[in-house]
N, C-alpha and C positions, 0 to 999 in steps of 0.2 A: 504494500500500500504506500502511495506517495504521501509524504508528510506535508501538512499544510500549516500555515501560520496565520495569526490575526491579520485581518485586512479591514481597512475603513470602508464602510459602505455608506455613500451619501445619496440622498434623494432630495429633489427640490420639493418643498412644501407647496401646497396649492396657492399660498399667498406670495410665492416668489422667493422667500428666504430659503437658506440652505439648512436642512436638518441633518446633522451628522450623527449617525448611529453606528456604534461599534458592534455591528450585527454578527461579526464572525469571530468574536472572542473565543467561542468554543473550538475554533480551529487549533488553538494552542494545545488542546488535549488530544488532537487527532494524530497521535504519534504512531509510527509503525511498531509492531511487536518485534521481539528479538529474532524471530525466524526470518523476517524479511528486511531487517535493518540494513544489511550490507548487500541486498539484492541489487542487481543492475537495473537501472530505470529503463522502461521500454523506450523505443525510438520515438522521435517527435511525431511521426505520422503526418496527418493532414491538418492538424490544428495549430493555432498559435500557441506558443509555450512561454509562459511568464514565470521566471524564477523570482521568488520572493525571499525577503530577509528571513534567515533561520534555516534555509535549505529546502524549503518546500517549493512546489510548482503548481501552476494552474493551467489547465488545458481548456481552450475554448476559442473564441474569436474576438480579437480586439476591435471594437466598433467605434471607438473614439479615443484620440490622444489629445490631452489638454496642454496648453502652454506651460503649466507648472510641472508637467511630467507625470501627472496622474493619468490613469487609464480607466475606461469603461470596457469591461470584458463580459461578453455573453457566455454563460456556462450552462451546460445541460444539467438539469436537476438530478437525473439518474447518475451522472458522473459524481456529483456532490454526495448523493446518497451512499455511494460505494466508498468514496475516498475520504469523506468527512461527514459522517451521518449526524454527529452532534451539531456541526455548523449548519447543515441543511435544515435541521429542526428549528434552529434559531431563525434562519432566513424565512422559513415558511410562516412562523408566527409573526415576524415583523411585516412580511409582505401581505399577510391577511389584514393586518391593521391598516397598512398603507392603501391596499386596494379598496377597502371599505371607504376610507376617506376620499379616495379618487372618485368612487361611484357616487357617494353622497354629494360631492361638489358638482359632478357632472349632472346629476338629477336637478340640482338647483339652477345651473346654467341653462339647461334645456327648458326648464319651466319658464324662465325669464325670456328666453329667445322666442319660444313658441307664442307666448302671450303678446309679444311685440309685433308679430307678423300678421298681416291681413290674410283672410281666408283665400284670397286670390292667388297666393303663393303656394299653390297646391303641391308642387313637386318638392320644394324645400320642406314644407310642413310635413309631407309624407315621411321623408327621411328622419326628421327630428322626432316625430311622434313614434316611429318604429324604434328609434334609439331610446326614447324615454321608456317605452314598454320593456325593452330589453334590460335597462338599468333597474327598473322596478322589480322585474322578475329575479335579477341577480341578487338584489338586496333582500328580497323575501327568502330566496333559497339560502343565502348566507345566514339569516336569522334562524332558519330551520336547522341548518347544519350545526350552528353554534349550540342550540338547545339540545340537539341529539348528542353532540360530543360531551356536553356537560353531564347529561344523564349517564353516558357510558363511563365517564370518569368517576362519577358517583358510585356506580355499580362496581367498578374495579377497586375503588378504595374500600368497598365493603367486602372484598374477597371474590368478586365475580358472581355470576348467576348460575354456575354449575355447568355451563355448556362449553367451557374452555375459552370463552371470548377474551377473558382477561389475559390469557397466555399468548394471544396473537400479536404480531408486530403492530405497534401503534400507527406506523406510517408505511403503507405499501409504496412501491416505486412510483415516481412522478408521472410516468406515462399512463398509469392506471388510476391516478388520483384525480384526474380531471383538472389539474392545475396547469399553468403555462409550462411549455417544454423547457424554457430557459429562464434563468435568473440573471440579473444584471449586477455585476460587482464593480464598484469603483475602488480602484487600488491606489492608495496614496503614494506619492513619489518616494517617500522614505522606505516603503515596503518593496518597491520594484528594484531588483538587482540586475535583471537581464531580460530582454524581450527577444525571442526568436520567432520572427514571422514565418509562416508556412509557405508563402509564395502563391502566386495567382492561381496556378493549376490546382495546387493542393487545396486552396480556399474554395474553389468551385466544387471539387470532389466532396469536401466536408459539408458544404451547404446542401448539395444534392443528397448526401447520406443522411444529414439531419432532417431534411425535408421528408425523406422516405422512412424516417425513424429506424434506420438500420441499427443493429446491436453494436455496442462498444465502438462507436465511431472514433473516440479519442485514443483507443489502444490499437487500432488496426492500420495496416499500411495502405498507401494510395493504390497499389496494385490490387490488393484484396478487395477494397471497397469498390474500385472501378469495375472489377469482374462482376460483383453482385449487382451493381447499378446497370451494367450492360445487359445482364440477365433479365432485368425488368424493362428493357427497351429504352434506357436513358443513356444519352451521351454525357458522360461525367464532366466533360470539358466545355459543354454548352453553357450559355448564361443560366445561372441557377435562379430559382424563385426567391423572392424576398421572404425573410423569416421574422420581420419585425412584429408581425401579429402574434408571434409565439412568445413574446416577452410579456411579463405581467404589466397590467395598466400602470402607467407612471403619472405622477402629478403634472398638470399643465398650468403654467402661469398664464396671466391674462394675455400676454403677447402671443403665446402658442395657440391659445383658444381663438383669438382674433384671426390668426392666420388660417386655422382650420376652417372656421366659418366662412372666410373669404373663398376658400377652395370649394366649399359646399355651394356657395352662391354662384361661383363661376360655372359649376357643373349643372346646377339645377335651377338657378334663378336668372339673374341678369348678368350675362356674360359681356364683358367689356374688353374689346381687343383693338390693338393698333398695329399698323404695318407701315413700312416705309423704307427709305434709303438714307444711309448716313445719319445725319442729325434731324431729318425731317420725317415725322410719322403722322399719319392720319387715322381716323377711326375706321376700322374694317367694317365693311357693310355699306359704307357710304360710297366706296369706290366700285367701279364696274368689276364684276367677279370674273372668275376663270383665268385664262391665260393673259388677259390684259394687264394683270398685276406686274408682269415682267417687262412691259413695254419701256418704262423709264430705264430699267437696267440695260436693255438692249441699246437704247439711245445713248447711254453713257459709254458702253463698250465700243460703240461704233463712232464715237466722237461728238456726241450731242452736247447741249448745254454750252459751257465755256471751253469745250475741247476743240479739236482740230476742225470740226464741221460746224462750230457754233455760228448761228445766224443764217444757216443755209436751209432752214425749214423743218428740222426734226422736232423742235419744240412746238411748232405750229401744228404738226400732225397730232400732237397729244393734247391740244387745247380742249377739245370736247371732253376728254377723260379727266383732265385737271378739274374741270367744273364738277365732276362727280366725286372728287376727293383723291384722285391719283396724284402722288407727289410729282413735282417737275423733275426733269432730268438733273441729277446732281452734277455739280461742276467737277471737272477732271483736272487734277493738278499735274505739274510736270513729272512728279514721281509716280503718277498713276493711281494714287490713293486719295482718300479724303484728307484735307489739311490736318496735320498733326497738332496744329495750334488750337483747334477747337476742343472744348471740354469733352472728354469721352462720354460723359453721362448727360449731355445736353438733351438727347432724345428722350431720356427718362423724365427729365424735368418737364418737358412738353407733355408727355403722356400723363404724368401726375396731375398737371393742371387741368387736363381734359377729363380725368377720371375722378375729380375731387368729390363729386356727389356720390359716386358708387363706392368708393373706399377700397377698390381692388381693380386690377386690370392685368392683361397680358399684352406685351408689346414685342413685335418681331421686326427686325430691320436687316437689310442686306447692305453690306459694305463692299463696294466694287473695286477691284484692283485691275483696272483696264489695261495697264501696260503688260501685265503677265497673264491676262486671260483667266483670272480667278475671281472668286467672290467668297464672302463669309456670311453665314446666316447666324444671327444672335437673337435669342429670345429670352425674355424674363417674365416672371410673375411676381407682382408686388402687391402688398396689402398694407393698409393704413393701421397703425398701432393705436391702442387706447389713448396714448398721449398726443396723437395727431401726426406723428412722424410716419414716413414710408419706409418699408424694409423690403429688400429683395428676398423672396422666399425660395425661388427656384431660378436657375439660369443655365443655359446650355448654348454652346457654340459649335457649329459644324462648318467645315470647309467645303467649297464647291469648286471643282476643277473641270475644265473642258475635257480632259483625258478620261474622266470617270463618268461622263454623261451616258444616260441610257438611250439607246437608239429609238425606242418607241416614243420616249418623251421628245426627242428631237423632231420626230415626224409630227407629233401633235402640235408643236410650236409652228413649224413651217406650214402646216395645214390650216392654221387659224387665220380668218379673214383679216382681222385688224393688224396682226403682225405681218401678214402678207403685204398689206398696204404700206406699212413702214419700210419693209425691205424693198418694195418696188421703187419707192421714192429714193432710197439710198442708192440703189443700182442706177437710177436715172441720173443722179448727181455725178456718178462715175469716179468718185474719189476713194472708194473703198473696194478692195478686191474681194473675190469670192471666198478666198481662204479666211480673210478676216471676218466676213459675214458668218461663215460656218462656225468659226471659233466662238463668236458671240452667241450664236444660237446654242451651241453645246454648253457654254457656261450657263446660259439661262436654263437649260434642261437640268444641268447638275444642281443649280440653285433650287429648282422645284423639288428635286429629289431630297436635297438636304433639308428643306423646309418640312417636307412630309415626315422625315425621320425625327426632326425636332418636335413636331406636333405629336407624334406617337409617343415620344419620351415624356412629354408633359402630361398627356392623357393618362399614361401609366402611373406617373407620380401622383397626380390628382386623385385617381381612383384608389390608389393604395392608402391614401390618408383620409378618405371620407367614408370608407366602408364601415368603419367603427370610429366613433368620435372619442374613444379613450385610448387610441393607439392605431398604428405604431407611432413612436415618438416623432415629432416634427421639429427638426433642428436645422438651423442655418447660421451662417456667419460665426462659427466657432462656439455656438451655444451648447 
């Protein structure tokens, strides 16, 4: 048995302060007996391995590293049950108290939010009411379980009831207990002596193995686990599913709650989205839809605006679309990119001003590198905090390159009427060769593909954090 040592476990209270609980003091007593004292430790396998002061080690997944050197580590309860049963018992008792507090706070927040919404917000209210029912059912079941356990303890204190119940283990394994699969340990810097990350491939194998609840993930080799996963039809090196929902519910401060509600509103209520180029963004939906959105990009790539063909009519072709909200062709600098002197976040300031009433928005912009035939798609989701400030909850950037363009997307662009008109005018001017035109079209096609990938990533992120309103944890900017 691996020896464990005390570890600080911190959890944020619902009010935002830090509650420090030495929940793992019992680990000090989880010493190996003499038969295994000098036994060779098993290999690292697929988990992160954290060596702690006193000679012990923890096997799990480091989910966050803090600037002060402390770590948040997700550890399977079954592993704790075997290697530190006394500590596991302390954790269960503490987490039950914490989870009840989380659920009681969530019930109050849901009641306040539901009361404030009009009945016309049917989809949002539907989710909130389902969550309220789930929380009420959880609290009722917790009360029933607490009363039943109190009665069982009373019977055991009296010598049992004659059916042997008093002699059974008080805590069966976590997977059969109905509790979350993982617990989250925060290890203080002074306790951490060494961290050995498992590596990207090993991490994927571990997450797939945990997702499938394979036995003894922490003690088995990558090859052994991979063989069993492949037997279940799973590629162990493919992107694994998220496991955040298998953590116990954690306290949410007002900022996290505001961000989660903003994601709910974006999915089910009033979605506010902006799109544009460089520092100019307009509200999506006001612009002509479909492929017309890449017209300004093609104009810039082919020398529109203040570029080589400025004043030769490309801006005029877009006049009608500009009135519908399409941004003008952005200027092209000598270096082929947007001016570095402009504030990088100016586009977000514009979006925040336009989304002030909603309190949340998603903005996506394309930055064109005309000289090199590339573009970059950047997208953010921001929410307004209780103090009125805006914070970026999610951000993603994807590159678009002519060499990676999908041929089918290229055909869609060239077959669009409006884009065909732009290209006909450019060909009529005669200052751009066919190779440059084709490259611009391919960059446009790659941009569309990159934006689709960014959209998919955001939808996954949003869905993951609104299926349950008590988790998984929603963290950003080093929180």
